[in-house]
Structure formats: C-alpha cells, structure tokens
ZADO-1210 file (C-alpha; in nm, 4 decimals, padded with zeros to 6 digits):
<atoms>
<atom x="-01.2033" y="01.5538" z="-02.5887" code="UNK" pos="1"/>
<atom x="-00.8743" y="01.7411" z="-02.6010" code="UNK" pos="2"/>
<atom x="-00.6820" y="01.8603" z="-02.2949" code="UNK" pos="3"/>
<atom x="-00.4782" y="02.1766" z="-02.2466" code="UNK" pos="4"/>
<atom x="-00.2369" y="02.2509" z="-01.9609" code="UNK" pos="5"/>
<atom x="-00.2117" y="02.6215" z="-02.0336" code="UNK" pos="6"/>
<atom x="-00.4606" y="02.7069" z="-02.3075" code="UNK" pos="7"/>
<atom x="-00.3322" y="02.9645" z="-02.5520" code="UNK" pos="8"/>
<atom x="-00.5984" y="02.9712" z="-02.8209" code="UNK" pos="9"/>
<atom x="-00.5505" y="03.1769" z="-03.1338" code="UNK" pos="10"/>
<atom x="-00.8432" y="03.0434" z="-03.3378" code="UNK" pos="11"/>
<atom x="-00.6401" y="02.7727" z="-03.5141" code="UNK" pos="12"/>
<atom x="-00.8602" y="02.4883" z="-03.3890" code="UNK" pos="13"/>
<atom x="-01.1824" y="02.6698" z="-03.4778" code="UNK" pos="14"/>
<atom x="-01.0418" y="02.7556" z="-03.8204" code="UNK" pos="15"/>
<atom x="-00.9486" y="02.3923" z="-03.8884" code="UNK" pos="16"/>
<atom x="-01.2957" y="02.2746" z="-03.7787" code="UNK" pos="17"/>
<atom x="-01.4486" y="02.5354" z="-04.0123" code="UNK" pos="18"/>
<atom x="-01.2288" y="02.4175" z="-04.3013" code="UNK" pos="19"/>
<atom x="-01.3158" y="02.0526" z="-04.2384" code="UNK" pos="20"/>
<atom x="-01.6841" y="02.1439" z="-04.2279" code="UNK" pos="21"/>
<atom x="-01.6647" y="02.3347" z="-04.5555" code="UNK" pos="22"/>
<atom x="-01.4859" y="02.0411" z="-04.7206" code="UNK" pos="23"/>
<atom x="-01.7665" y="01.8075" z="-04.6119" code="UNK" pos="24"/>
<atom x="-01.5322" y="01.5819" z="-04.4124" code="UNK" pos="25"/>
<atom x="-01.7031" y="01.6557" z="-04.0797" code="UNK" pos="26"/>
<atom x="-02.0090" y="01.8327" z="-03.9451" code="UNK" pos="27"/>
<atom x="-01.9586" y="02.0201" z="-03.6188" code="UNK" pos="28"/>
<atom x="-02.2547" y="01.9365" z="-03.3994" code="UNK" pos="29"/>
<atom x="-02.1505" y="02.1113" z="-03.0790" code="UNK" pos="30"/>
<atom x="-01.8449" y="02.2141" z="-02.8765" code="UNK" pos="31"/>
<atom x="-01.7813" y="02.3057" z="-02.5154" code="UNK" pos="32"/>
<atom x="-01.4742" y="02.4312" z="-02.3276" code="UNK" pos="33"/>
<atom x="-01.4366" y="02.3127" z="-01.9703" code="UNK" pos="34"/>
<atom x="-01.1929" y="02.4422" z="-01.7103" code="UNK" pos="35"/>
<atom x="-01.1369" y="02.2346" z="-01.3983" code="UNK" pos="36"/>
<atom x="-00.9698" y="02.4272" z="-01.1179" code="UNK" pos="37"/>
<atom x="-00.7195" y="02.2819" z="-00.8714" code="UNK" pos="38"/>
<atom x="-01.0006" y="02.1929" z="-00.6281" code="UNK" pos="39"/>
<atom x="-01.2046" y="02.0167" z="-00.8982" code="UNK" pos="40"/>
<atom x="-01.4545" y="02.2968" z="-00.9588" code="UNK" pos="41"/>
<atom x="-01.5835" y="02.3041" z="-01.3162" code="UNK" pos="42"/>
<atom x="-01.6629" y="02.5992" z="-01.5419" code="UNK" pos="43"/>
<atom x="-01.8009" y="02.5375" z="-01.8919" code="UNK" pos="44"/>
<atom x="-01.8245" y="02.7789" z="-02.1855" code="UNK" pos="45"/>
<atom x="-01.9772" y="02.7081" z="-02.5290" code="UNK" pos="46"/>
<atom x="-01.7346" y="02.7142" z="-02.8232" code="UNK" pos="47"/>
<atom x="-01.9141" y="02.8708" z="-03.1169" code="UNK" pos="48"/>
<atom x="-02.2214" y="02.6517" z="-03.0700" code="UNK" pos="49"/>
<atom x="-02.4617" y="02.6370" z="-02.7778" code="UNK" pos="50"/>
<atom x="-02.2684" y="02.3750" z="-02.5820" code="UNK" pos="51"/>
<atom x="-02.5994" y="02.2319" z="-02.4600" code="UNK" pos="52"/>
<atom x="-02.5773" y="01.9061" z="-02.6580" code="UNK" pos="53"/>
<atom x="-02.2269" y="01.8239" z="-02.5372" code="UNK" pos="54"/>
<atom x="-02.3203" y="01.9464" z="-02.1898" code="UNK" pos="55"/>
<atom x="-02.6170" y="01.7097" z="-02.1751" code="UNK" pos="56"/>
<atom x="-02.4093" y="01.4178" z="-02.3052" code="UNK" pos="57"/>
<atom x="-02.1443" y="01.4626" z="-02.0359" code="UNK" pos="58"/>
<atom x="-02.3875" y="01.5322" z="-01.7536" code="UNK" pos="59"/>
<atom x="-02.3769" y="01.9110" z="-01.7288" code="UNK" pos="60"/>
<atom x="-02.7096" y="02.0920" z="-01.7004" code="UNK" pos="61"/>
<atom x="-02.7807" y="02.3937" z="-01.9207" code="UNK" pos="62"/>
<atom x="-02.8214" y="02.6499" z="-01.6433" code="UNK" pos="63"/>
<atom x="-02.4954" y="02.7169" z="-01.4638" code="UNK" pos="64"/>
<atom x="-02.3393" y="02.4030" z="-01.6130" code="UNK" pos="65"/>
<atom x="-02.3827" y="02.2123" z="-01.2875" code="UNK" pos="66"/>
<atom x="-02.4049" y="01.8326" z="-01.2998" code="UNK" pos="67"/>
<atom x="-02.7349" y="01.7293" z="-01.4541" code="UNK" pos="68"/>
<atom x="-03.0113" y="01.5497" z="-01.2698" code="UNK" pos="69"/>
<atom x="-02.9609" y="01.1777" z="-01.2227" code="UNK" pos="70"/>
<atom x="-03.2511" y="01.1086" z="-01.4618" code="UNK" pos="71"/>
<atom x="-03.0475" y="01.1876" z="-01.7765" code="UNK" pos="72"/>
<atom x="-02.8763" y="00.8816" z="-01.9220" code="UNK" pos="73"/>
<atom x="-02.7279" y="00.9347" z="-02.2677" code="UNK" pos="74"/>
<atom x="-02.5384" y="00.6033" z="-02.2767" code="UNK" pos="75"/>
<atom x="-02.5973" y="00.2471" z="-02.1661" code="UNK" pos="76"/>
<atom x="-02.4396" y="00.1688" z="-01.8282" code="UNK" pos="77"/>
<atom x="-02.1652" y="-00.0383" z="-01.9967" code="UNK" pos="78"/>
<atom x="-02.0756" y="00.2567" z="-02.2222" code="UNK" pos="79"/>
<atom x="-02.0816" y="00.5230" z="-01.9484" code="UNK" pos="80"/>
<atom x="-01.7767" y="00.7504" z="-01.9393" code="UNK" pos="81"/>
<atom x="-01.7210" y="01.0137" z="-01.6726" code="UNK" pos="82"/>
<atom x="-01.5679" y="01.2779" z="-01.8971" code="UNK" pos="83"/>
<atom x="-01.5518" y="01.5420" z="-01.6246" code="UNK" pos="84"/>
<atom x="-01.3671" y="01.3012" z="-01.3933" code="UNK" pos="85"/>
<atom x="-01.1079" y="01.2354" z="-01.6657" code="UNK" pos="86"/>
<atom x="-01.0126" y="01.6046" z="-01.6931" code="UNK" pos="87"/>
<atom x="-00.7072" y="01.6591" z="-01.4689" code="UNK" pos="88"/>
<atom x="-00.7359" y="01.9334" z="-01.2042" code="UNK" pos="89"/>
<atom x="-00.6078" y="02.2771" z="-01.3051" code="UNK" pos="90"/>
<atom x="-00.6409" y="02.2120" z="-01.6798" code="UNK" pos="91"/>
<atom x="-00.8865" y="02.2849" z="-01.9574" code="UNK" pos="92"/>
<atom x="-01.0566" y="02.0599" z="-02.2084" code="UNK" pos="93"/>
<atom x="-01.2341" y="02.1114" z="-02.5381" code="UNK" pos="94"/>
<atom x="-01.5192" y="01.8689" z="-02.5962" code="UNK" pos="95"/>
<atom x="-01.5917" y="01.8675" z="-02.9672" code="UNK" pos="96"/>
<atom x="-01.8835" y="01.6650" z="-03.1048" code="UNK" pos="97"/>
<atom x="-01.8456" y="01.6026" z="-03.4772" code="UNK" pos="98"/>
<atom x="-02.0121" y="01.3781" z="-03.7302" code="UNK" pos="99"/>
<atom x="-01.7570" y="01.2191" z="-03.9614" code="UNK" pos="100"/>
<atom x="-01.9408" y="01.2842" z="-04.2893" code="UNK" pos="101"/>
<atom x="-01.6782" y="01.0938" z="-04.4896" code="UNK" pos="102"/>
<atom x="-01.7804" y="00.7781" z="-04.3004" code="UNK" pos="103"/>
<atom x="-02.1553" y="00.7949" z="-04.3743" code="UNK" pos="104"/>
<atom x="-02.1381" y="00.5894" z="-04.6984" code="UNK" pos="105"/>
<atom x="-01.9130" y="00.3333" z="-04.5265" code="UNK" pos="106"/>
<atom x="-02.1552" y="00.3048" z="-04.2335" code="UNK" pos="107"/>
<atom x="-02.4461" y="00.2647" z="-04.4758" code="UNK" pos="108"/>
<atom x="-02.2579" y="-00.0172" z="-04.6545" code="UNK" pos="109"/>
<atom x="-02.1861" y="-00.1904" z="-04.3213" code="UNK" pos="110"/>
<atom x="-02.5541" y="-00.1714" z="-04.2203" code="UNK" pos="111"/>
<atom x="-02.6573" y="-00.2988" z="-04.5651" code="UNK" pos="112"/>
<atom x="-02.4290" y="-00.6022" z="-04.5045" code="UNK" pos="113"/>
<atom x="-02.5962" y="-00.6591" z="-04.1616" code="UNK" pos="114"/>
<atom x="-02.2831" y="-00.5364" z="-03.9823" code="UNK" pos="115"/>
<atom x="-02.2621" y="-00.3635" z="-03.6454" code="UNK" pos="116"/>
<atom x="-02.0092" y="-00.1797" z="-03.4291" code="UNK" pos="117"/>
<atom x="-01.8229" y="-00.3918" z="-03.1774" code="UNK" pos="118"/>
<atom x="-01.5672" y="-00.1279" z="-03.0725" code="UNK" pos="119"/>
<atom x="-01.4034" y="00.1855" z="-03.2068" code="UNK" pos="120"/>
<atom x="-01.1165" y="00.4176" z="-03.1285" code="UNK" pos="121"/>
<atom x="-00.8423" y="00.6272" z="-03.2794" code="UNK" pos="122"/>
<atom x="-00.4871" y="00.5183" z="-03.3486" code="UNK" pos="123"/>
<atom x="-00.2415" y="00.8040" z="-03.2958" code="UNK" pos="124"/>
<atom x="00.0850" y="00.8533" z="-03.4863" code="UNK" pos="125"/>
<atom x="00.2752" y="00.7789" z="-03.1631" code="UNK" pos="126"/>
<atom x="00.0974" y="00.4386" z="-03.1507" code="UNK" pos="127"/>
<atom x="00.2268" y="00.3620" z="-03.4999" code="UNK" pos="128"/>
<atom x="00.5774" y="00.4616" z="-03.3878" code="UNK" pos="129"/>
<atom x="00.5478" y="00.2285" z="-03.0873" code="UNK" pos="130"/>
<atom x="00.4720" y="-00.0738" z="-03.3077" code="UNK" pos="131"/>
<atom x="00.7344" y="00.0159" z="-03.5695" code="UNK" pos="132"/>
<atom x="00.4997" y="00.1120" z="-03.8532" code="UNK" pos="133"/>
<atom x="00.6105" y="00.4757" z="-03.8546" code="UNK" pos="134"/>
<atom x="00.9348" y="00.6470" z="-03.7582" code="UNK" pos="135"/>
<atom x="00.9337" y="00.9316" z="-03.5057" code="UNK" pos="136"/>
<atom x="01.0477" y="01.1638" z="-03.7855" code="UNK" pos="137"/>
<atom x="00.7556" y="01.0552" z="-04.0047" code="UNK" pos="138"/>
<atom x="00.5150" y="01.1056" z="-03.7142" code="UNK" pos="139"/>
<atom x="00.6374" y="01.4645" z="-03.6693" code="UNK" pos="140"/>
<atom x="00.4549" y="01.7027" z="-03.4381" code="UNK" pos="141"/>
<atom x="00.1446" y="01.4868" z="-03.3789" code="UNK" pos="142"/>
<atom x="00.3627" y="01.2617" z="-03.1617" code="UNK" pos="143"/>
<atom x="00.3238" y="01.5206" z="-02.8852" code="UNK" pos="144"/>
<atom x="-00.0242" y="01.3710" z="-02.8292" code="UNK" pos="145"/>
<atom x="00.1541" y="01.0794" z="-02.6584" code="UNK" pos="146"/>
<atom x="00.0449" y="01.1938" z="-02.3136" code="UNK" pos="147"/>
</atoms>
C-alpha cells in the first residue's frame, strides 16, 4: 500500500508495473486506488484491473465499495490488518497486489527444505541509512519514503 498526499499521477507507476511484469519479476494480480476524505469517507476505484480481489482482501464489497459483510475473513485473526484505518484522512492510497515471480524458486527451495515463513517485511533505503549501511547520498530519492 502506497500513500499520496496530493496524487498527481502521470502513468509512471503503471508503466513501471507493466515493465516489471514484462520482465517476469512480478505478476500484477490486482490494484485499487482509495481516497479517504477528511471525514473518513472512502471511495475506491480499480487501477487497470478489477479491484475486486484487493477490495475483498481489505474488506470492501464489490458493489459501491462499502465495507464487506462480517462473514469475509481473508486472514487469521493474528494477521488481521485494518488497511482502510491506516490510510490518513484526506489522502489517497494505491493498494497493489503483486506476486514476486523472482521469489518463486526460492520459496520452492524453502518448502523443499521443510522451511516456513515466520515473518516478512521490506527494508527501505532510509532504514539502511539509519543503521549506517548506506549514506543518504547513496540512498538518493527513495529516502523520501521515510514517512
């Protein structure tokens, strides 16, 4: 999920997702744009795909994108994440569901060795700067993700 204070899209993100898909690095499964107004009202719009898969995963129903019925549980209670709650008021978010195709052989090897996921996450360039493994100059523009 990526946040935007004042979205000014020019197709760069979609183009990069297309390029990554063509290279085989990722497979775009679904994408959804969400705008949360100052009062907390939510409007969702599909981004190139149907948006229904991401919508179901985050608790938005297909029709009108209202919160889904309480019967839908995509994650175990311990793994539950209120994505909509995490979007600050008066901002937009892009929820992009991708399969990291480059990782499939690694995952297969882990399963073959009887391994399993304990936790996962992303380390940002700004995190590497914070622990002294990368200078701010080396991190460049991605350091703006420090928010």
